[in-house]
Backbone as CSV, one residue per row, in Angstrom:
resi,resn,N_x,N_y,N_z,CA_x,CA_y,CA_z,C_x,C_y,C_z
1,UNK,291.317,1.720,94.808,292.546,1.693,95.334,292.858,2.754,96.180
2,UNK,293.396,2.796,97.476,293.456,3.739,98.431,294.853,3.900,98.796
3,UNK,295.169,4.595,99.619,296.408,4.846,100.233,296.441,4.868,101.758
4,UNK,297.050,4.141,102.687,296.804,3.886,103.932,298.191,4.262,104.480
5,UNK,298.481,5.358,105.321,299.726,5.351,105.883,300.847,5.460,104.731
6,UNK,300.362,6.150,103.384,301.315,6.229,102.356,301.464,5.012,101.445
7,UNK,300.979,3.512,101.815,300.883,2.518,101.392,299.739,2.430,100.235
8,UNK,299.810,1.783,99.077,298.502,1.652,98.366,298.059,0.137,98.583
9,UNK,296.882,0.402,98.936,295.960,-0.826,99.742,294.506,-1.016,98.682
10,UNK,294.310,-1.977,98.705,292.815,-2.222,98.123,292.050,-2.561,99.348
11,UNK,290.706,-1.702,99.257,289.783,-1.987,100.143,288.222,-2.307,99.409
12,UNK,287.258,-3.475,99.780,286.150,-3.638,99.395,285.012,-2.649,99.543
13,UNK,284.397,-2.091,98.723,283.255,-1.614,99.000,281.923,-2.426,99.381
14,UNK,281.679,-2.730,100.757,280.617,-3.462,100.979,279.637,-3.038,101.806
15,UNK,278.407,-2.790,100.972,277.342,-2.159,101.414,276.135,-3.214,102.213
16,UNK,276.789,-4.321,102.275,275.874,-5.267,103.270,276.801,-5.378,104.788
17,UNK,277.931,-4.750,104.710,278.647,-4.557,106.137,277.932,-3.594,106.686
18,UNK,277.539,-3.675,108.257,277.340,-2.522,108.923,278.405,-1.337,109.154
19,UNK,279.712,-2.447,109.559,280.910,-1.401,109.804,282.121,-1.699,108.843
20,UNK,282.867,-0.830,108.917,284.490,-0.694,108.320,285.112,-1.922,108.937
21,UNK,286.198,-2.644,108.040,287.247,-3.268,109.095,288.496,-3.504,107.958
22,UNK,289.580,-3.349,109.184,290.560,-3.492,108.216,291.564,-4.648,108.946
23,UNK,292.380,-5.639,108.221,293.197,-6.512,108.590,294.092,-6.124,109.670
24,UNK,294.491,-6.949,110.572,295.284,-6.599,111.548,296.895,-6.332,110.610
25,UNK,297.420,-5.423,111.443,298.909,-5.058,110.411,298.811,-4.039,109.528
26,UNK,297.645,-3.899,108.716,297.468,-2.691,107.710,297.945,-1.296,108.409
27,UNK,297.513,-0.890,109.393,298.115,0.147,110.142,298.631,0.034,111.213
28,UNK,299.421,1.043,111.600,300.409,1.133,112.411,299.894,1.878,113.804
29,UNK,298.704,2.556,113.431,298.079,3.281,114.776,297.495,2.189,115.721
30,UNK,297.551,2.903,116.895,297.396,2.134,118.050,295.776,1.624,118.135
31,UNK,295.642,0.279,118.735,294.391,-0.359,118.592,293.760,-0.264,119.800
32,UNK,292.467,0.275,119.901,291.690,0.579,121.092,290.710,-0.680,120.958
33,UNK,290.209,-0.856,122.552,289.225,-1.540,122.681,287.918,-1.123,121.982
34,UNK,287.065,-2.214,121.755,285.958,-2.181,120.846,284.834,-2.672,121.361
35,UNK,283.542,-1.730,121.597,282.676,-2.407,122.159,281.782,-3.349,121.414
36,UNK,282.173,-3.110,120.047,281.139,-3.843,119.084,281.618,-5.478,119.107
37,UNK,280.356,-6.235,118.845,280.612,-7.881,118.670,279.997,-8.323,117.184
38,UNK,280.659,-8.092,116.411,280.546,-8.172,114.885,280.233,-9.744,114.811
39,UNK,279.338,-10.395,113.775,279.251,-11.791,113.220,278.795,-11.384,111.738
40,UNK,279.144,-12.531,111.237,278.919,-12.703,109.660,277.836,-13.149,109.480
41,UNK,277.405,-13.558,108.184,276.265,-13.473,107.787,275.670,-15.176,108.002
42,UNK,276.987,-15.651,108.280,276.903,-17.387,108.897,276.097,-17.267,110.480
43,UNK,276.319,-15.814,110.876,275.978,-15.963,112.402,277.282,-16.256,113.299
44,UNK,278.351,-16.563,112.926,279.532,-16.562,113.666,280.260,-15.386,113.815
45,UNK,280.424,-15.357,115.458,281.233,-14.213,115.796,282.795,-14.040,114.931
46,UNK,283.011,-12.554,114.721,284.351,-12.438,114.100,285.339,-12.321,115.311
47,UNK,286.773,-12.475,114.834,287.863,-12.309,115.876,288.347,-11.078,115.805
48,UNK,287.606,-9.849,116.601,287.941,-8.456,116.533,288.811,-8.583,117.441
49,UNK,290.057,-7.743,116.979,291.340,-7.539,117.943,290.943,-6.052,118.795
50,UNK,290.105,-5.367,118.188,290.126,-3.825,118.510,289.634,-2.881,117.463
51,UNK,289.630,-1.721,117.950,289.514,-0.465,116.392,290.412,0.481,116.507
52,UNK,290.536,0.846,115.191,291.794,1.936,115.015,291.011,2.995,114.407
53,UNK,291.443,4.356,114.408,291.222,5.589,113.894,292.272,5.708,112.934
54,UNK,291.840,5.473,111.758,293.043,5.315,110.471,292.774,6.737,109.647
55,UNK,293.859,7.663,109.147,293.819,8.375,108.195,294.271,8.012,106.670
56,UNK,293.847,7.965,105.928,293.799,7.241,104.366,293.297,8.324,103.247
57,UNK,293.945,8.231,101.873,293.346,8.656,100.983,292.651,7.774,100.048
58,UNK,291.332,8.125,99.373,290.720,7.425,98.563,290.684,8.172,97.538
59,UNK,291.269,7.740,96.244,291.078,9.028,95.064,292.294,9.955,95.466
60,UNK,291.680,11.149,95.521,292.357,12.619,95.885,291.840,12.785,97.123
61,UNK,290.919,12.309,97.820,290.396,12.738,98.957,290.766,12.213,100.225
62,UNK,291.363,12.822,101.070,292.023,12.551,102.381,291.083,12.376,103.446
63,UNK,290.950,11.265,104.183,289.818,10.739,105.072,290.479,10.155,106.510
64,UNK,289.573,10.143,107.367,290.050,9.760,108.662,288.650,9.002,109.425
65,UNK,288.868,7.539,109.226,287.811,6.952,109.672,288.041,5.853,110.802
66,UNK,287.062,5.142,111.574,287.372,4.224,112.584,287.283,2.901,112.120
67,UNK,288.075,1.907,111.912,287.789,0.521,111.516,288.191,-0.512,112.588
68,UNK,287.038,-1.272,112.459,287.531,-2.642,113.333,288.633,-3.145,112.842
69,UNK,289.457,-4.151,113.913,290.464,-4.768,113.212,290.390,-6.145,113.397
70,UNK,290.432,-6.817,112.494,289.669,-8.095,112.390,290.250,-9.008,110.925
71,UNK,290.746,-10.128,111.553,291.056,-11.035,110.136,289.730,-11.177,109.367
72,UNK,290.003,-11.136,107.644,289.102,-11.613,107.052,289.370,-12.393,105.874
73,UNK,288.474,-13.259,105.666,288.923,-14.448,104.486,289.405,-13.879,103.171
74,UNK,290.122,-12.512,102.942,290.147,-12.007,101.783,291.787,-11.769,101.822
75,UNK,292.304,-11.289,100.485,293.858,-10.981,100.666,293.727,-9.329,100.759
76,UNK,292.559,-8.492,100.495,292.531,-7.393,100.492,292.940,-6.742,102.114
77,UNK,292.988,-5.436,101.971,293.186,-4.658,103.279,292.197,-4.561,104.459
78,UNK,291.069,-4.648,103.573,289.812,-4.319,104.690,288.405,-4.030,103.838
79,UNK,287.641,-3.625,104.272,286.426,-3.283,103.321,285.896,-1.951,104.403
80,UNK,284.886,-1.063,103.499,284.463,0.158,103.790,282.748,-0.506,103.775
81,UNK,282.401,-0.032,104.955,281.071,-0.750,105.227,280.045,0.363,105.212
82,UNK,278.785,0.208,105.751,277.864,1.206,105.806,278.174,2.725,106.736
83,UNK,279.063,2.101,107.536,279.369,3.292,108.419,280.034,4.284,107.827
84,UNK,280.645,4.122,107.110,281.612,4.922,106.063,280.620,5.517,105.159
85,UNK,279.797,5.089,104.640,279.032,5.596,103.489,278.063,6.620,104.195
86,UNK,277.609,6.194,105.299,276.704,7.369,106.117,277.626,8.245,106.734
87,UNK,278.739,8.326,107.020,279.655,9.482,108.021,280.012,10.457,106.432
88,UNK,280.096,9.959,105.496,280.858,10.686,104.417,279.795,11.059,102.970
89,UNK,278.489,10.432,103.340,277.585,10.752,102.503,277.801,10.240,101.327
90,UNK,278.437,9.087,101.146,278.819,8.571,99.913,277.822,7.704,99.189
91,UNK,277.729,7.692,97.673,276.660,6.909,97.342,277.640,6.068,96.140
92,UNK,277.255,4.993,95.635,277.886,4.187,94.738,276.712,4.128,93.446
93,UNK,277.463,4.657,92.556,276.772,4.234,91.095,276.844,2.961,90.482
94,UNK,276.263,2.196,90.780,276.571,0.765,90.056,276.872,0.888,88.619
95,UNK,275.837,1.257,88.043,275.712,1.640,86.400,277.020,2.155,85.858
96,UNK,277.063,3.477,86.542,278.480,4.158,85.971,279.803,3.990,86.637
97,UNK,279.749,2.976,87.588,280.849,2.544,88.416,281.625,3.760,88.815
98,UNK,280.783,4.556,89.519,281.601,5.422,90.401,280.922,5.598,91.826
99,UNK,281.980,6.095,92.509,281.412,6.688,94.113,281.426,7.909,93.918
100,UNK,280.242,8.519,94.457,279.904,10.007,94.444,280.069,10.475,95.837
101,UNK,280.922,11.672,95.713,281.124,12.642,97.224,280.271,13.603,96.655
102,UNK,280.131,14.318,97.997,279.341,15.597,97.564,280.292,16.537,96.622
103,UNK,281.580,16.610,96.393,282.409,17.467,95.858,283.326,16.855,94.516
104,UNK,283.416,15.215,94.398,283.929,15.059,93.408,283.727,13.310,93.065
105,UNK,283.155,13.259,92.013,283.018,11.485,91.914,284.483,10.769,91.885
106,UNK,284.701,9.600,92.153,285.787,8.607,91.790,285.207,7.246,91.029
107,UNK,286.174,7.135,89.989,285.746,5.909,89.368,286.085,4.900,90.251
108,UNK,285.216,3.767,90.199,285.449,2.528,90.728,286.193,1.680,90.049
109,UNK,287.115,0.832,90.564,287.700,-0.213,89.633,287.522,-1.481,90.356
110,UNK,287.718,-2.707,89.792,287.502,-4.047,90.476,288.927,-4.571,90.155
111,UNK,289.370,-5.421,91.389,290.458,-6.256,91.087,290.308,-7.397,89.734
112,UNK,291.396,-7.709,89.536,291.280,-8.693,88.289,290.734,-9.807,88.541
113,UNK,289.676,-10.473,88.010,289.196,-11.997,88.372,288.001,-11.796,89.599
114,UNK,287.559,-10.640,89.888,286.698,-10.425,91.168,285.375,-11.064,90.672
115,UNK,285.088,-10.882,89.252,283.494,-11.224,89.321,283.500,-12.853,88.922
116,UNK,284.494,-13.375,88.552,284.748,-14.881,88.570,284.813,-15.526,89.982
117,UNK,285.284,-14.793,90.919,285.374,-15.258,92.092,283.967,-15.254,93.070
118,UNK,283.647,-14.032,92.667,282.363,-13.588,93.670,282.465,-13.647,95.061
119,UNK,283.459,-13.255,95.609,283.779,-13.631,96.946,282.463,-12.558,97.747
120,UNK,282.192,-12.892,98.813,281.283,-12.095,99.368,281.299,-12.123,100.649
121,UNK,281.314,-10.849,101.534,281.746,-10.632,102.729,280.259,-9.895,103.491
122,UNK,279.637,-10.289,104.361,278.919,-9.722,104.972,278.776,-9.374,106.294
123,UNK,278.940,-8.435,107.043,279.087,-8.450,108.567,278.060,-7.638,109.255
124,UNK,277.369,-8.178,110.158,276.359,-7.432,111.101,277.345,-7.213,112.566
125,UNK,276.470,-6.231,113.239,277.145,-5.866,114.290,276.346,-5.731,115.559
126,UNK,276.911,-6.274,116.600,276.104,-6.236,118.031,277.087,-5.558,118.957
127,UNK,276.593,-4.412,119.886,277.422,-3.891,120.814,276.815,-4.701,122.050
128,UNK,277.386,-4.156,123.393,277.165,-4.812,124.416,275.628,-4.548,125.130
129,UNK,275.349,-3.573,124.652,273.741,-3.239,125.230,272.759,-3.535,124.253
130,UNK,272.875,-3.642,122.845,271.861,-3.770,121.903,272.114,-4.370,120.823
131,UNK,271.274,-5.090,120.102,271.848,-5.593,118.477,271.395,-4.318,117.471
132,UNK,272.685,-4.203,117.016,272.315,-2.903,116.039,271.368,-2.871,114.908
133,UNK,271.023,-3.893,114.481,269.924,-4.289,113.522,268.419,-3.948,114.128
134,UNK,268.352,-3.742,115.379,267.054,-3.573,115.766,266.247,-4.731,116.365
135,UNK,266.912,-5.993,116.002,266.007,-7.133,116.380,265.688,-7.307,118.087
136,UNK,264.516,-7.670,118.297,264.419,-7.443,119.731,264.622,-9.065,120.136
137,UNK,264.989,-8.903,121.647,265.264,-10.352,121.976,264.157,-11.020,122.396
138,UNK,263.913,-12.478,122.294,262.836,-13.230,122.340,262.416,-13.138,123.856
139,UNK,261.004,-13.022,123.935,260.549,-12.908,125.457,260.542,-14.397,126.296
140,UNK,260.958,-14.279,127.301,261.088,-15.659,127.810,259.421,-16.107,128.198
141,UNK,259.293,-17.499,128.216,258.336,-17.865,128.365,257.740,-17.947,129.778
142,UNK,256.399,-17.379,130.216,256.297,-17.397,131.529,255.490,-18.306,132.214
143,UNK,256.063,-19.023,133.511,255.678,-20.330,134.008,254.471,-20.038,134.957
144,UNK,253.659,-20.791,135.209,252.543,-20.575,136.153,252.850,-21.212,137.556
């Protein structure tokens, strides 16, 4: 559980996503244009509205992070992707159910019924200049 602009919200910890995403309307902050072109595990492009710099609390820790704004197929406010984990040097201990920070661990809780539903979200990102996963564009065949 976290608080975004003083309101309790749920975020998914999604280590399969390169980026963090918020549902439209979760934050009142200004939405900026985003150069990113994310696509899901199926290869279909996500409907990105833009990006927002959002201040929130996770446990007792105050944070500020840039989220893509995009509708998600879930009722949670959004997801924390690998950009979040890298920026804040956070680690998840699955066995201990703890999110570890450099200064204090936070106990992870799951929403009731999550294990039965097994909802999975995986987001890959592509910007205008290059593919973020490092995949190379196939070479065009050379004609004689």
